[in-house]
Every structure is written in structure tokens, then in C-alpha cells.
N, C-alpha and C positions, 0 to 999 in steps of 0.2 A: 501420478501424484505423490504414491507413494514411498519410489525409490528417490524420490528427492528430497526429505525428509534426512535420511543417515546420512547426506551428501555436507545439507544448511550443517546439519550436529556438528561436522567436524570443522565445519570455520571457523576462528575466532568472536566472540561476540564485534560492534564497531565500538560501543563503546572499551570495551579491554582494547583491543589493538590502538584505539585512541588514546588512553595509558600508558598504554608503552610507549606510543608513538612520543608522547610528554614530559616522560622523565627519559628518550634518545635526545629530546632537546638538552633539559635542562641538565645534564651529564655533559653532553656535551660546551652551551654554555660557563658549566660549574669550571670546567676544565682551561676552556680558555680565558678563562679569570684565573685563575691556579698561572698559569704562563703569564698572564699581562701584570699579574699585583703582585703577585711571591702567596698569594693565602693569605691574605690581611684583612685587616674593613670592613666596612659595610657593605659591599660590595661582593667582596667577600662571602660573607657572613650570609649576607639576602642571599645570593650562589645556591650556600649549602640547606640554606630550608628549602627550598622552592628544591632543588632532589631533594632531600629527603621528607621531601614533600612529597611530591611524584612514584618515587621508589614505598610509600607506605600505602596511598589511593592503589600501586597494582597490589602489594600484600592484605590488606581488604580486598581486593575486588571479590564475590559470588563466582567462583568457576564451575557453571553449571553442565555446560555443555562438555560431550569428550572437545572437542574445540577450543573451547575456554581453556580446559587443562592444563591440553596440551602447549598454548598458549605458554599460558600465566610458567606452569613448571617449567617452559625449555627457556624463558625470559628469567624467569628467577634463578634457575642453577651457573646460565653467563654470568652472572652479578654476583653471584656465588665464585662465581671463579674469580674473579676476582683482587676476591674478601675483601666486598661490600657486600655486603648483607647479614652481616652480625654484631647487628643490634638484638636484643630483646624482645626491643617492644615489634621485631621485626616478623618472627616469630611467635610471637602473640598475636598478631594479624592473620597471616597465611595462617596457624590457627583457627582460631574464629571467626575465620570466611570459610571454614568446612563446615559447619556446625546450622550450619541453613539458613 
């Protein structure tokens, strides 16, 4: 049984996995909205807000286990590579999530 604990610690929590999947879906919906309506109006605003809220949820998630830390950092590095992790709120949420 003791051998299973470290292995489980390397797997991200299902809540974090769900948050990442929710952001992926919101990002896909936002891109589709931009393609379909050229990025304006209330539909676009709602898609932007949904995507931003999903990203903030990941930033704010308190990654405690090694699996959570690796999954969160890996995903946020992908977002940052696209140039989309650039708001002060993102950094504040990430830093606050490490405080406990």
C-alpha cells in the first residue's frame, strides 16, 4: 500500500483536470466565436469572459501534490507560450495559490 501513495501523488487531482478541460473547451468556443462573428458583440464578450474565468480558476487552483504542480505548471506554460498569460490578475492568482 505504501508504494501506491507516491504514484498517486504524481497524478493531478480530478478537480484540476476538470478545470483544465473546462478552459480548453472555453478557449475552443472563443476561437470558434471569433472565426464566426469576427470578435465583436455580446456573444464574443460572453465567450471572452467564460474563457478568462476558466483560466483564472486554473491560476487560482492550489496545486498541493506533485501531480497538481506539474499539470498546472505545464498547462500554464502552454498558455504563456501563446502569449495569453499576461494579465496582472493571472500572476496574482498564481502567487496567491502558492500561499497555502
